C-alpha positions as CSV (number, residue, x, y, z in Angstrom):
1,M,142.5,110.5,-87.2
2,A,144.5,112.3,-84.6
3,H,145.6,110.4,-81.5
4,P,147.2,111.9,-78.3
5,K,151.0,111.3,-78.4
6,R,151.2,111.0,-74.6
7,K,148.9,110.2,-71.8
8,I,147.5,113.2,-70.0
9,S,148.9,113.2,-66.4
10,S,146.5,113.1,-63.5
11,Q,147.9,116.4,-62.3
12,R,147.1,118.1,-65.6
13,K,143.6,116.5,-65.6
14,H,142.9,117.8,-62.0
15,K,144.0,121.2,-62.9
16,R,141.6,121.3,-65.7
17,R,138.7,120.2,-63.4
18,T,139.3,122.6,-60.6
19,H,136.4,124.8,-61.6
20,Y,133.8,121.9,-61.2
21,K,132.4,122.5,-57.8
22,A,129.4,121.3,-55.9
23,E,126.8,124.0,-55.3
24,N,124.0,124.3,-52.8
25,A,120.6,123.4,-54.1
26,T,118.3,126.3,-54.8
27,L,115.4,126.2,-52.4
28,S,112.0,127.9,-52.7
29,K,108.9,128.2,-50.5
30,C,105.5,126.9,-51.7
31,S,102.8,129.6,-51.8
32,T,100.1,126.9,-51.3
33,T,101.5,124.8,-48.4
34,G,104.3,127.0,-47.1
35,A,106.8,124.1,-47.3
36,V,110.4,124.7,-48.3
37,H,111.5,122.5,-51.1
38,R,114.1,122.1,-54.0
39,M,113.0,124.0,-57.1
40,H,111.6,122.1,-60.0
41,R,111.0,119.0,-57.9
42,A,107.8,117.4,-56.5
43,Y,107.6,117.3,-52.8
44,W,105.6,115.6,-50.1
45,V,103.6,117.5,-47.5
46,E,101.7,115.5,-44.8
47,G,101.4,112.5,-47.1
48,S,100.3,114.4,-50.2
49,L,102.5,115.0,-53.2
50,Y,102.7,118.6,-54.6
51,Y,104.4,120.1,-57.7
52,K,104.4,123.8,-58.6
53,G,101.9,124.4,-55.8
54,K,99.3,122.0,-57.2
55,L,98.2,118.7,-55.6
56,V,99.4,115.8,-57.7
57,I,98.6,112.7,-55.4
58,E,96.2,112.9,-52.5
59,K,96.9,111.3,-49.2
60,E,94.9,108.0,-49.0
61,Q,92.5,108.0,-46.1
62,A,92.6,105.0,-43.8
63,E,89.1,103.6,-43.3
């Protein structure tokens, strides 16, 4: 099996990784609740959990 002859320097490693950048999360607006949330994630609105505009978990009523 092939093995590297020399250690890759940190400078060379960092040059290779210059294109890895953090990006802003994509946001979308729910057509049901009007809440702004991250895409492809469940989100809470007034104690209820929604995903893709559908109610997943209802808010528990305090009695």
